[in-house]
N, C-alpha and C positions, 0 to 999 in steps of 0.2 A: 799921696796917701797910699799906704799899704794895708789891704784888708785881709789878705791870705794869712792863714795861721803860720806861726814862725817856722814850722817844719817844712812848709810848702813855699815860703816866700821867695826862695832863691832858685826855684826850679825853672827850667826852660830858657835860661839866659843865653845858652849856646844852642844854635840850631842843630838838628840832627845831621851828623857828618855826611851820611850816605845820600839822604834824600835832598839835602840842600845842594850837593854837587850834581846830583841827577838833574835837578831843576836848571842849573847853569848849563849843563850839557845839552839839555833839550832846547834851551834858548839859543845856544850856538848852532844847533842843527837847523832851527828855523831861520836863522840869519845867514848861515854860510852854506847850508846844504849838507845832507847826510854824508856825502862822499868826502867832505873836508873835515870831518870830526871823528875822533875815536872816543867812544863812550865806554870806558871800562870801569864804571862806577857801581852799577846796580847788580845785585845778586839774583838775576832772572835770566833765563835763556832767551836769546833772540836768534831768529833763523838767519839764513845766508842773505836774505834781503833786508836784514836788520829790522824785522817786524817781530812783535811779541809771539813767542812760540807757545803752542798748546798741543794737547793730545786730541786728535780728531775724534777718537772713540768717546772721550770724556765730553767733548762738546756735543756730539750727537745724542749721548745719553741724557745729558742735562736738558737739552732742548725738547725732548719728548716727555719729560716728567709732567704729571698733572699739577695743577695749582696747589693742591693740598700737600704735595711732597716738596714743592718749591718754596712755599710761603708759610706753612703752618709751623707751630712750635715743635721742637724736638723735646723729649724728656730732659730733665735737668742733667742727668748723668749721661745722656746720649741714647740713641736708639739701642736696644739690647743687641740687635743684629750687628750694629756698628761696633759695639764693645767687643764682640766675639771676632769680628773681622779684623780689628786692629791687632789683636793678639795673633791671629793666624797670619796676617800679612807681615808682621814684624818678626815674630819668632819662628813660625812654621815648624819645620822638623828640628830646629835648633833650640827648642824650649828646654831649659835646664831640668834635670831630674830632681824629684823630691822638692819641688817648689810650688807655692800657691801664687796664682797670677790673677790680677784684675786690671781692667782698663776703664777709663771714663773720658768723655769728650771734653776738649778744650778748644778755644779759638786759636788754632795753629799751635806750633810747638812752643811759642812764646807764652801762651797761657799755662802750659805744663811747667815751664821753668818758673813762672810766677808762683804757682802753688807750692812747689818744693821749697823754694827760697822762703816763702812765708810760713808754711806749716811745719817745717823741720828745723827752723832756727828761731832764736829769740831776738827781740829788739836789741840792737847794738852788737850782736854777734857777727862773726865773719864767715863768708863763703869762700871756698878755695877754688881758684881758676888758674890756668897757665898765663904767663906774661904775654903770650900771643893769644888773643881771645876776642870774641864777638863783643863789641862795645855795649850793647843793651844789657849784658849781664850786670854791669855797674849801675845802669839806669834802673833796672828792676830791683836791685838790692837797695839803692838809695830811696826808691819810692816807698819801700817798706821799712825804712830806717834800719837796714842791715849794712854791713861793710863787706868789702872784698879784699882778700889777701891773694897774692900771686906767688907762684913758684916758677923757676926757670924751666921752660918747656923742653929745650934741647940741650944736650951735652955737646962736647967738642966733636963727637962723631956723627952729629946730626940725628941722634936717637932720642927717645923720650928720656928725660933726665930724672930717673927714679930716685936718685940720691936727694935732689932738691925737693922733689915731691914728698918723700918720707920725712925729711927734715921739717918741712912746713906743717905736715900732719901732726907730728909730735909736739911742735911748738903750740899749735892752735888747740890741741886737745888737752894741753895743760891748763888752758884758760876756759875751755868749754866742755860740756858733758857730751856733746855730739857735734858732728861736722858734716856739712854738705860739700861734696867735691863734684865739680862739673867737668865732664869730659865731652868734647864735641868731636865725635869720631863715628864712622870713618869719614874721610874727605873733609878734614877740619877747616873751618872758616877762622882765619884767613889764609892758612898755609897750604891746605891740600894734603896734610899728613894723616895717616891712619895708624892707630895703635896696633901693634902686632900681637898675635896670640901669645907669644913668649913674654912680651911686656905685660900683658894681662895676667899671665900666670904668676909672674914675680910680684905684681901689685897685690893680687888677691891673697897670696901667701903672707905678705906683710900685713894686710888688713886683718886677716883671720887671727894671726898671732897677737896683733896689737889689741884688738877689742877683747880678746879672751883674757889677756894679762892685765889690762888696764881698766876693764869694765866700762868701756866707752862705747858710743854708738857712731857708726859711719853710714851716711846716706850717699850713695853714688847716683848722680844724675847724668844719664847719657843723652846728649842732644843729638838725635839721629836725623837731623834735617836733610842731610845729603846721602843718606843710606843707599838709595836706589840708583845713584849715579857714580858709585865707587867701585863697581865690579859685579861679578856674579853673586848670586845669593850665598853660595858656599864661601866666597871670599869675604863678603861683607857681614855675614851673620854667624860664622862658625865659632867666634869667640864667645857667643852667648851661652853655649853649652858649659862654659867654665864657671857659670854662676850657680852650679848645682851644689847642694848641701852646705850652703854658707851658714854661719852662726846667725841666730835670729836678731842679733844686734847689728847686722849689716843688711840694710835695705837697698835693693836695686830699683831705681826708677828710670823710666825712659820717656823722653819727649818725642812723640811721633808727629810728623808734619805732613799734611796733604799738599801744602804750598808747593814744595819741590817735587814730591813723588808724583803728583797729579797735575802740576803746573796750574793750580787754582789758588794762587796767592791771595786774591781778593775775597775769596769765599771764607777765609779764616776758619779753617777746620783742621783739627789735630786731636791728639789724645795724650793722656798721661797713663803710663803703664807701671804697675808695681809688681815686683817679684820678691818673695821671701820664703824662707823655710818654715815660717810660723804663720798658721792660719789666722791667729789673732792679730798679728801685725798687719796682714793684708786686709782684714776686715776693718781695722782702724784706718788704714790707708784710704780705702774706698769711702768710708763714712766721712772723714774730715775733708777730703778733697771734693766730694760731691757737695757738701755743705758750702765750701768755698765757691763752687760754681754759682750757687744761688746768691751768695753774698756779693759777687763781683760782676758777673755778666748774665747770670740766670740760665739762659739756654744757648746752645750752639746752633750751627747752620744745618738745618734738616736735610736739604738737598744733597749736600756734600757727604753727609753721613749715609744717606740712602745709596749714593754712588758707590762708596767703598763696600757697603754690605752686598750690593749686587755684583760687584766685580769679584769679591771673595767667593760668592756662591756660584758664579758662572764661569766654567772653564773657557768658554769662547770669549767672553768679555775680557777675562784675565789675560789670555794669550795676546789679544789685540793690544791691550794697554802695555803689556810687557814689551812687545815688539816695537811699538811707537816710542816707548821710553828708551829702549836699547838704541834706536836710531839717534836720539839726541845724546845718549852717552857716547856713542861713536863720534859724534860731531865734537863734543867736548874734548875727547881724547885726541882728535885730529888737530884741533886748535892748540891745545896744550903742547902736543908733540912738536909742532912748528915753532912755538915760542921757546920751548926748552932747548931745542936744537940750536937756534940762533943765539940764545943766552950763553950756551956753552962755547960757541964759536967766538963770541965777543968778550968772553970771560966776565959775564954779569953774574954777581953773587945772588943766589936765591935761597930761600928757606926750603927745607925738604918738602917735595911735592910728589904725591902718588896719583891723586885723582881729585875730581871735584870742580867747583865753580871758580876757585880763586888761586892765584899765585902771588906770593909776597916777596918783595925785594927789601932787605934790611938797609936802613940808612939812619944817620944821626940827625939829618935835617929833613924830616918827612914833609913838613909844611912848606919849606922853601922849594923842595924838589917838585912837590905837587903843583905849586904855583907856576914854576917854570914850564912844567908840562902843559898846564892850562893855557899858557901863552901860545903854545903850539897847537891848541885845540885838542889836546890829549887829556881826557878827564879820568883821574884815578882817585882813590880814597887814601888820604894820609892817616897813618896809625901812629901810635906813640913812638914806635921805633922802626917804621918802615912804610912802604907804599904798597897798597893792595890793588892788584889787577884782576878785574872780574872778566876772566877769559870767556865766561858763559855768554856775555852780551856782545862780543866783538866778532863780526863775520870773518870767515877764514881769509878772505882776500886782503883784509886789513892787518893780519897778524905779521906778515913779513915786514921787517923794519922796526917793529915796536921795541924789541930788546936792544937794538942798536941805538935808538933814540934815548931809551932809559940810560944806557951806559954813557952816552955822550953828556946827558944832563947831570948824571951823578959825578962825572969827571974822573 
C-alpha cells in the first residue's frame, strides 16, 4: 500500500550517493584498519591522523557559552548581530557600491539554496546549473517540484563556457519570466574551479544587456561554501565589487555556510545574503525569506550565530580563527599539489582545479570505475560523468600513489 501523496511517492528510492559511500568506507576501516583504506568520499577536512578536523578556537568558544546561548531560541531571522556579521565576513571591503544588502540565518548554505529555488521560481520552472554540480541541487529542486537545466561548464580550453551558458539563458527565458542561475564559486564542488574576474565581467555585461532588452529578471545564487579555503580574501572576494550598479531586475543572492568556514558541519548554520540596487527588492527579499524560515524550520542554531557575531566583533578571536583556518588551507594545498604532480606524471586527465576540497577525474564509466576502486578499498564518489576525489579527507601520507591507481583502473 502507498499512502504518500503522488508527488512524494517516488522519493528516496536511491540512497544519498556521498553518505552511503561514507558508510561503506567507515565499515571497511572498522574491518581492515585505517591504514588499509583510502576514504576520499566525504567533503569534510580530516587531519593527518585521519581524525575529524576542527578549529580549536571555535571549540573553546562554544564550550564556555552559557546554557542560554547554547540552547535557547534564536530569532526567526537570526540574531541581529549575526546578520551584520555575515555581511561583514562575506563582503568586507569588497561590498559593491550603490547596493542594498540584507542577510538572514538559514541552516547551512543548503537552507539558503532552498529558499532561492522556492521563492524565485514557480512550480515546474527550471533552475540553471553547470553540468558539473553538487547533486543536492537536483534534490532541492525536485522537493519543491522545480526542474534543473544544465549548461556545459567548460569549453575546450578548460575555461568557463560562456557561450553555452548564454545559450541556455536565452532558451529558458523564452519560456520563463525569470531565471535562477546557481554558481558554486570559488573552489567549485566537485572540480575545484573558480570563476575569474574577467569571466564575471563578461557574464554581468551579458546579464545587464539581456534583462534591459527583454524585460526579464535574473536571480544569481552564489554558493560560497568553500569561500574561505580558496585563497586570500582579495583573491576570493574581489569579484564581488563587480556587482555594483546592476539593474534592479538582477538580484544577487549568496549562500553563506559556517559548515566549512568554521568546520561546524553538524551545527547547521549559514545565511542567505541578498544584494540589489533597489531598496524595495531587498525589503521584499528579506520579508519573503524570513517568512519561509518560519514555515520550514522556524529558528536557526543560536550558539553558532553567537560564535560568528563574536568573531566578527573581536579582532583577537578573528585573528586566531583565520590562522587556524589558514593552516588547514595550507594542508589542502599540500595534498592537492602532491596529487596534481603525480597526475601530470602519469598523464591522468583532470577537470580544471585551482583550490578547494575536491578534484574530479572525467570518465564515461563512473559507476564501474568507482566499484573497481572500492575493491581496492579506495572509496570515491561516482558522478554522472566522472569520479570525485575528496582530497580534504585523505591524510598526506596516503596521497602518493592515488593518481597512479586511478590511471591504472581507468586503463
